[in-house]
Structure formats: C-alpha cells, structure tokens
C-alpha positions in Angstrom: -69.2 39.6 -37.1 -67.9 38.9 -33.6 -64.3 39.6 -32.9 -61.6 37.9 -30.7 -59.9 40.5 -28.5 -56.5 40.2 -26.8 -55.8 42.7 -24.1 -52.1 43.1 -23.0 -51.6 44.0 -19.4 -48.3 45.4 -18.2 -49.2 46.9 -14.8 -51.7 46.5 -12.0 -53.7 49.6 -12.8 -54.3 48.3 -16.4 -56.8 45.9 -14.8 -58.8 48.8 -13.5 -59.1 50.3 -17.0 -60.2 47.2 -18.8 -62.5 45.3 -16.5 -65.6 47.5 -17.0 -65.1 47.5 -20.8 -64.4 43.7 -20.9 -67.4 43.0 -18.7 -69.7 45.0 -21.0 -68.3 43.3 -24.1 -68.6 39.8 -22.6 -72.1 40.5 -21.1 -73.8 41.8 -24.3 -72.1 39.2 -26.5 -70.2 41.7 -28.7 -67.1 39.5 -28.7 -66.4 35.9 -29.5 -63.6 35.8 -26.9 -61.5 38.1 -24.8 -58.1 37.1 -23.8 -56.3 39.0 -21.0 -52.6 38.5 -21.5 -50.4 39.5 -18.6 -46.8 40.1 -19.7 -45.5 41.3 -16.4 -43.0 38.7 -15.4 -42.9 39.6 -11.8 -46.6 39.3 -11.0 -49.6 37.1 -11.8 -53.1 38.5 -11.5 -54.9 35.1 -11.6 -56.1 35.6 -8.0 -57.1 39.2 -8.4 -60.8 39.7 -7.6 -61.4 41.5 -10.9 -60.0 38.7 -12.9 -62.0 36.2 -10.9 -65.1 38.3 -11.7 -64.4 38.2 -15.4 -63.8 34.5 -15.3 -67.5 33.9 -14.8 -67.9 34.6 -18.5 -67.3 31.5 -20.6 -65.5 33.5 -23.3 -62.9 35.1 -21.0 -59.4 33.7 -21.0 -56.6 34.7 -18.7 -52.9 34.0 -19.6 -49.6 34.8 -17.9 -46.5 35.1 -20.0 -44.4 33.5 -17.3 -46.5 30.4 -17.6 -46.0 30.3 -21.3 -42.2 30.2 -21.3 -39.9 27.3 -20.6 -38.2 26.6 -17.3 -34.8 27.5 -18.7 -36.1 30.9 -19.8 -37.6 31.4 -16.3 -34.2 30.6 -14.8 -32.5 33.2 -17.1 -35.1 35.8 -16.3 -34.7 35.2 -12.6 -30.9 35.4 -13.0 -31.1 38.7 -14.8 -33.4 40.1 -12.1 -30.9 39.1 -9.3 -28.0 40.5 -11.4 -29.8 43.7 -11.8 -30.5 44.0 -8.1 -26.9 43.2 -7.2 -25.4 45.8 -9.4 -28.3 48.4 -9.0 -29.0 48.6 -12.7 -32.3 50.4 -13.5 
C-alpha cells in the first residue's frame, strides 16, 4: 500500500536532508504523494532549486504556511515581528 507523506520544514538546511530521500521515494513510486510543508513564516522556498527539482514529479506538493493563513493573521504576525525587533525580544 502506497502512503501519503507530509514533510514539515522549519529551516533552510532541512531541504538538504529531505531532497535525496524524497527524490528516491517519488522516483521509484513508493509513495502516493509527498507534501513538503514549510512552516517558516519568514521565508518561502518555492524558488529554491531543490524544490524546483522535486516539482518535476507529479506526486510532489509544496505548501507554505504563510500562504495558508488569512490576511489578518499575516498582519498580526508581521506586527509581532516588528514589535519583537523594536524591543529586542528573543
């Protein structure tokens, strides 16, 4: 039975770790689908050459969390980011 896999990416180097594995799974037909879910709100990897490489597979899906949330939530996240920078919270 083929499986659906969701890979959660939080940082840039996570892409390095998953691309060879994802490519092998997608090439040999071991999975029904592989969804790469980026939950880093400050960066989208849609234009990364490794993601573009994986998109040649019809069963690969890329999704950004920032694209999944509403505009009011985006405003709130941006506000919190600016607030954090203003007051040097870490």
